[in-house]
PAFIKE-333413 format. One line per field, with one value per residue (C-alpha): x, y, z negated; residue number from 1. Coordinates in steps of 0.25 Angstrom, whole numbers, plus 5000, padded with zeros to 4 digits. Layout:
% residues N
east	X	...
north	Y	...
up	Z	...
n	NUM	...
//
This chain:
% residues 380
east	5209	5212	5210	5224	5235	5231	5217	5220	5219	5206	5200	5205	5197	5185	5186	5188	5175	5167	5169	5166	5157	5162	5175	5169	5170	5185	5187	5179	5187	5200	5195	5190	5204	5211	5203	5204	5190	5184	5174	5166	5154	5149	5135	5126	5116	5106	5096	5091	5105	5110	5121	5113	5118	5106	5110	5095	5093	5106	5108	5119	5130	5135	5150	5155	5169	5172	5172	5159	5151	5151	5147	5135	5131	5131	5123	5112	5112	5112	5103	5100	5089	5097	5098	5112	5114	5125	5117	5106	5114	5126	5119	5113	5127	5129	5142	5146	5151	5161	5161	5166	5157	5160	5151	5151	5143	5133	5130	5133	5140	5127	5120	5132	5129	5114	5110	5108	5118	5130	5126	5121	5129	5141	5147	5145	5150	5163	5159	5156	5164	5158	5162	5158	5163	5152	5154	5145	5144	5134	5120	5123	5131	5140	5146	5158	5154	5166	5167	5177	5178	5178	5187	5198	5199	5193	5181	5181	5184	5181	5196	5197	5188	5199	5204	5191	5186	5198	5191	5178	5182	5186	5174	5165	5172	5171	5156	5154	5162	5154	5141	5146	5151	5139	5130	5138	5139	5124	5123	5129	5120	5108	5112	5114	5099	5095	5101	5093	5080	5079	5074	5081	5081	5090	5082	5089	5086	5073	5068	5071	5075	5090	5092	5087	5092	5087	5076	5070	5071	5062	5051	5048	5036	5033	5027	5037	5039	5050	5043	5050	5062	5054	5050	5035	5026	5015	5005	5000	4999	5012	5019	5013	5020	5033	5034	5031	5042	5052	5048	5050	5064	5068	5063	5069	5083	5083	5082	5090	5079	5073	5059	5054	5048	5045	5033	5026	5024	5012	5013	5003	5005	5018	5022	5023	5036	5042	5049	5059	5069	5083	5092	5105	5118	5130	5136	5126	5120	5121	5125	5131	5120	5109	5104	5097	5088	5086	5071	5070	5059	5057	5049	5040	5045	5054	5050	5057	5048	5046	5048	5036	5041	5042	5028	5022	5029	5025	5011	5008	5005	5004	5015	5005	5001	5016	5019	5008	5011	5026	5022	5012	5024	5028	5016	5010	4997	4989	4987	5002	5005	4995	5001	5015	5012	5003	4991	4977	4972	4961	4971	4980	4969	4965	4979	4980	4968	4975	4988	4980	4974	4987	4995	4984	4982	4969	4973	4983	4990	4992	4997	5007	5012	5014	5021	5030	5036	5039	5054	5059	5066	5081	5079	5070
north	4123	4137	4140	4145	4152	4166	4165	4154	4163	4168	4155	4150	4162	4157	4143	4150	4158	4145	4143	4158	4166	4179	4176	4177	4192	4192	4178	4182	4196	4188	4179	4192	4198	4186	4184	4199	4203	4214	4206	4193	4186	4172	4169	4157	4155	4150	4161	4155	4155	4167	4169	4170	4179	4188	4201	4205	4194	4196	4190	4192	4187	4183	4179	4192	4197	4209	4219	4214	4218	4233	4230	4221	4233	4242	4232	4231	4247	4250	4240	4227	4223	4225	4212	4206	4199	4190	4180	4180	4178	4171	4158	4157	4156	4143	4140	4127	4130	4134	4145	4160	4171	4185	4198	4198	4185	4191	4205	4213	4227	4234	4227	4231	4245	4245	4234	4240	4229	4235	4250	4250	4239	4234	4247	4255	4243	4241	4227	4228	4216	4202	4188	4175	4161	4151	4138	4127	4122	4110	4115	4130	4138	4149	4161	4169	4183	4192	4207	4217	4232	4236	4248	4239	4227	4221	4213	4198	4189	4175	4173	4174	4162	4153	4163	4164	4150	4144	4148	4141	4127	4133	4142	4130	4123	4135	4136	4121	4122	4134	4126	4115	4123	4131	4119	4112	4124	4125	4111	4116	4129	4120	4111	4122	4126	4112	4113	4126	4118	4127	4120	4127	4125	4132	4139	4144	4157	4152	4147	4132	4122	4119	4111	4111	4106	4094	4102	4108	4094	4089	4099	4093	4085	4092	4104	4107	4101	4103	4104	4108	4113	4122	4121	4121	4121	4110	4120	4128	4142	4140	4136	4149	4157	4149	4151	4166	4167	4159	4167	4180	4176	4173	4186	4194	4188	4194	4208	4207	4207	4197	4198	4184	4182	4169	4160	4149	4135	4128	4113	4102	4095	4103	4117	4128	4131	4145	4147	4158	4161	4165	4171	4164	4172	4170	4162	4151	4154	4142	4153	4144	4134	4145	4144	4157	4155	4147	4143	4140	4133	4134	4123	4128	4119	4127	4132	4145	4157	4163	4178	4187	4192	4178	4174	4186	4182	4168	4168	4182	4188	4202	4208	4206	4192	4188	4193	4185	4173	4174	4176	4164	4154	4155	4147	4157	4159	4170	4177	4177	4182	4193	4198	4197	4205	4215	4213	4210	4196	4198	4205	4193	4183	4191	4190	4175	4172	4179	4171	4158	4161	4164	4152	4142	4138	4137	4137	4145	4132	4128	4142	4141	4127	4133	4145	4138	4129	4141	4143	4157	4159	4162	4175	4181
up	5403	5409	5424	5426	5418	5422	5415	5405	5393	5398	5400	5387	5381	5388	5381	5368	5371	5373	5358	5354	5362	5357	5364	5378	5381	5379	5385	5398	5399	5398	5409	5417	5416	5420	5432	5436	5434	5426	5418	5418	5412	5412	5416	5421	5432	5422	5420	5407	5400	5391	5401	5413	5424	5425	5418	5417	5407	5399	5386	5375	5373	5386	5390	5396	5397	5388	5399	5405	5393	5397	5411	5405	5397	5409	5416	5406	5404	5419	5426	5417	5427	5440	5447	5447	5460	5455	5447	5457	5470	5465	5461	5475	5482	5488	5481	5473	5459	5454	5464	5465	5470	5473	5474	5489	5489	5480	5486	5498	5498	5500	5488	5480	5484	5481	5470	5456	5450	5458	5457	5442	5436	5443	5449	5436	5428	5437	5440	5455	5458	5454	5456	5449	5446	5445	5438	5433	5419	5418	5423	5424	5433	5426	5432	5428	5433	5436	5438	5444	5444	5459	5456	5450	5458	5471	5473	5471	5483	5486	5488	5472	5470	5466	5456	5449	5451	5443	5430	5433	5427	5414	5413	5415	5404	5395	5397	5395	5383	5378	5380	5372	5361	5359	5360	5349	5340	5339	5332	5319	5319	5322	5311	5301	5304	5301	5287	5285	5288	5301	5314	5326	5341	5351	5362	5375	5382	5388	5374	5378	5367	5368	5355	5341	5327	5319	5312	5324	5331	5320	5323	5336	5335	5322	5328	5339	5352	5364	5377	5390	5383	5374	5359	5357	5344	5344	5339	5351	5344	5337	5351	5357	5346	5347	5362	5361	5351	5360	5372	5364	5360	5374	5379	5368	5370	5384	5379	5367	5357	5348	5343	5342	5328	5321	5324	5316	5322	5316	5315	5312	5298	5296	5290	5301	5307	5308	5322	5324	5335	5332	5343	5344	5341	5349	5337	5338	5352	5362	5372	5383	5382	5382	5368	5364	5352	5339	5337	5322	5315	5300	5294	5283	5272	5263	5249	5252	5251	5265	5267	5269	5282	5287	5282	5289	5302	5302	5297	5302	5288	5285	5275	5263	5267	5269	5255	5249	5257	5252	5238	5238	5242	5227	5224	5213	5220	5225	5212	5208	5223	5222	5208	5214	5226	5218	5226	5223	5222	5233	5242	5240	5243	5255	5260	5256	5265	5277	5274	5273	5287	5293	5288	5291	5277	5269	5254	5246	5242	5256	5259	5248	5252	5266	5262	5252	5262	5272	5274	5275	5288	5286	5294	5284
n	1	2	3	4	5	6	7	8	9	10	11	12	13	14	15	16	17	18	19	20	21	22	23	24	25	26	27	28	29	30	31	32	33	34	35	36	37	38	39	40	41	42	43	44	45	46	47	48	49	50	51	52	53	54	55	56	57	58	59	60	61	62	63	64	65	66	67	68	69	70	71	72	73	74	75	76	77	78	79	80	81	82	83	84	85	86	87	88	89	90	91	92	93	94	95	96	97	98	99	100	101	102	103	104	105	106	107	108	109	110	111	112	113	114	115	116	117	118	119	120	121	122	123	124	125	126	127	128	129	130	131	132	133	134	135	136	137	138	139	140	141	142	143	144	145	146	147	148	149	150	151	152	153	154	155	156	157	158	159	160	161	162	163	164	165	166	167	168	169	170	171	172	173	174	175	176	177	178	179	180	181	182	183	184	185	186	187	188	189	190	191	192	193	194	195	196	197	198	199	200	201	202	203	204	205	206	207	208	209	210	211	212	213	214	215	216	217	218	219	220	221	222	223	224	225	226	227	228	229	230	231	232	233	234	235	236	237	238	239	240	241	242	243	244	245	246	247	248	249	250	251	252	253	254	255	256	257	258	259	260	261	262	263	264	265	266	267	268	269	270	271	272	273	274	275	276	277	278	279	280	281	282	283	284	285	286	287	288	289	290	291	292	293	294	295	296	297	298	299	300	301	302	303	304	305	306	307	308	309	310	311	312	313	314	315	316	317	318	319	320	321	322	323	324	325	326	327	328	329	330	331	332	333	334	335	336	337	338	339	340	341	342	343	344	345	346	347	348	349	350	351	352	353	354	355	356	357	358	359	360	361	362	363	364	365	366	367	368	369	370	371	372	373	374	375	376	377	378	379	380
//
């Protein structure tokens, strides 16, 4: 399994990390130490993947060695937008993979004296020396980027190619194994959501559909459709809202925030759907296959009383209207609701008219039937 006896324990640690993402920092640092480099990181040429090489579109978590974390933070702090010549130039080299590449093939001595990456990032971070092992896994090219401190050791040299390339076969198997494990691990998670009546679809970092559970699959041709790898709502206005929500989630993920709120999806002849995007955690995130978000759809078929906040978000009700709407789900009527909320009957009727207009219903009984079937989101 391991490349050779000297680095066997480090390679075995990488195999273990395929099963547990939290082990990657230690495993890669052990690999770096065994190879005689300061730190290392695994990246891919795929610009849409969470582990893409371009630091300017950095995502977390990523498979970095322990001692690479401090360098990465310095990179972000000093010059996050400074172009890194490695991911741009290395793929252009006319080399068959697997291959070994050194800094001298990427940049000239003059560029290393002038470019911001070297002046503001590599030199202050003691990572002036770079080399990479490039290896294929299925349709992607993966890169083990390795760094050295110029003060402690000499530069990487092509004469070291055999030394570093010996890890390529094992790393390819590790990545392939990690892809399979993360893909399989999602099935139980999606099945659990099925049991909770939650339709869920896995989206990648571009918002494209990767897979879904049985309940989500049942919604296709029932208000939803999959076109060109994306989920769409049949209703045009609902689809506009849905696409805005997905685009907002994709954009938010790039800068570490998450501001995409829920949206409603109108369906002909069926109750509305509540669409929400949930960012994946490292525990269930399909990291090596590029899964970034769960798009969850809640069918409005439960008798559970919805929260006022959720009603306000979905139907764009004011706080007062949301309180009245929630109260009406008990079926007591407008007079009972006004008494319970301690508001005048005329005030309640005025609010009811607004609620009817915003929910697309015409009578109180129709509204109550709709609200009584509205399932409260598990996040509220």
